[in-house]
C-alpha distance (Angstrom), angle and dihedral (degrees) to the residues before:
residue distance angle dihedral
M1 . . .
T2 3.77 . .
R3 3.77 138.9 .
R4 3.80 131.9 -158.2
I5 3.79 123.5 -115.2
P6 3.80 132.3 170.7
L7 3.78 114.0 -96.0
H8 3.81 90.4 -120.9
E9 3.82 88.4 75.3
L10 3.81 89.2 65.8
A11 3.80 104.2 29.5
H12 3.76 149.0 17.3
A13 3.79 128.2 -139.0
R14 3.80 145.2 -155.0
A15 3.77 128.1 -161.0
G16 3.76 136.1 -163.0
D17 3.76 137.5 172.7
K18 3.77 144.7 -143.6
G19 3.78 115.9 -173.1
D20 3.80 108.2 -49.7
T21 3.82 94.3 -16.8
S22 3.79 125.0 95.1
S23 3.79 124.4 -159.9
I24 3.80 115.5 -158.0
S25 3.80 122.0 -174.7
V26 3.80 122.1 -163.4
W27 3.80 118.7 -160.9
V28 3.80 118.6 -165.9
Y29 3.81 114.4 -140.1
D30 3.81 97.4 -148.6
P31 3.83 117.9 41.4
G32 3.81 87.2 -144.9
D33 3.82 89.2 67.5
Y34 3.81 95.9 50.0
A35 3.82 96.1 91.9
L36 3.81 91.1 49.4
V37 3.81 92.7 50.6
R38 3.81 92.7 41.9
Q39 3.81 90.6 53.3
Q40 3.80 96.5 48.7
V41 3.81 105.3 32.2
T42 3.78 102.6 67.9
A43 3.78 134.7 158.4
E44 3.79 89.1 -111.5
R45 3.78 92.2 52.6
L46 3.80 92.9 49.0
K47 3.80 91.8 51.0
A48 3.82 92.1 45.6
A49 3.81 92.5 48.4
F50 3.82 93.5 55.3
P51 3.82 107.2 28.5
R52 3.82 94.6 152.9
L53 3.80 92.5 52.0
I54 3.80 102.5 40.7
R55 3.78 111.0 56.6
G56 3.81 97.1 163.2
D57 3.77 138.3 48.6
V58 3.78 125.1 -56.1
I59 3.79 118.0 -146.1
R60 3.82 122.2 -168.2
Y61 3.78 122.6 -152.5
E62 3.79 118.6 -166.4
L63 3.80 124.4 -141.6
P64 3.82 101.7 -176.3
G65 3.79 95.1 168.0
L66 3.80 88.6 59.4
C67 3.84 95.8 35.4
G68 3.78 89.4 -119.6
L69 3.78 142.5 130.9
N70 3.79 125.3 -159.8
F71 3.79 120.7 -157.8
V72 3.79 122.0 -163.8
A73 3.81 110.0 -162.0
Q74 3.79 114.9 -168.0
N75 3.80 122.7 -153.6
A76 3.79 88.7 12.6
L77 3.80 103.3 126.0
E78 3.80 103.8 60.9
G79 3.78 90.9 -105.8
G80 3.80 97.0 -39.4
V81 3.78 135.4 -93.9
N82 3.79 97.7 -43.6
T83 3.79 98.7 46.3
S84 3.81 107.1 32.7
L85 3.79 129.9 88.1
N86 3.80 87.5 -158.1
L87 3.82 112.6 119.9
D88 3.81 90.7 -134.5
A89 3.76 103.2 41.6
H90 3.80 88.3 143.3
G91 3.80 91.2 73.1
K92 3.80 97.5 -128.7
S93 3.80 90.8 134.5
W94 3.81 90.5 64.3
S95 3.82 88.9 85.5
S96 3.80 91.0 60.4
L97 3.78 93.5 42.2
L98 3.79 92.8 52.5
L99 3.81 93.6 44.3
S100 3.81 89.8 52.9
L101 3.81 91.3 65.8
E102 3.78 112.6 108.8
I103 3.77 121.9 -129.0
E104 3.78 132.0 -170.7
V105 3.78 119.1 -111.6
P106 3.80 130.3 177.1
E107 3.80 111.5 -81.9
N108 3.79 91.5 -121.6
R109 3.82 94.9 51.6
R110 3.78 108.9 121.9
C111 3.79 114.8 -138.3
D112 3.77 117.3 -155.1
D113 3.77 123.4 -134.6
G114 3.79 92.1 -90.5
A115 3.81 94.3 -107.3
R116 3.78 108.7 146.4
C-alpha cells in the first residue's frame, strides 16, 4: 500500500531564471529516496501539473551522484522580468510549486519531523 505526501517532505529545491526560462533544482534529503523521486518527478509531470504556466518544453537533467534533478522549463516566466506584469517574473516561486507536488511513498515509510 502507498500514501501520498508532498515532495517537500523528501527534498528541497532552488530556482533561477534567465529570460523566459526557469531552472529548478530538486535535492533529495535521503539518498534512499532518490529513486522514488526520480521515478515520479518527471519533465512530463511538471509540464502537465502547470499547463498554464509552462508553455514550452521541460527538460530534466539527472545528477544521481548528488541525489538531484534539474528541470529547465522554457517559456515559463510570461516573457521574463522585462516583459511580464507578473509579480514573480523571476521564477523564484517555482521551487515552492514543484515541492507542492504529491508523490506516492510506501505506507510504512517513516517520515521524520522535517528538521534538517
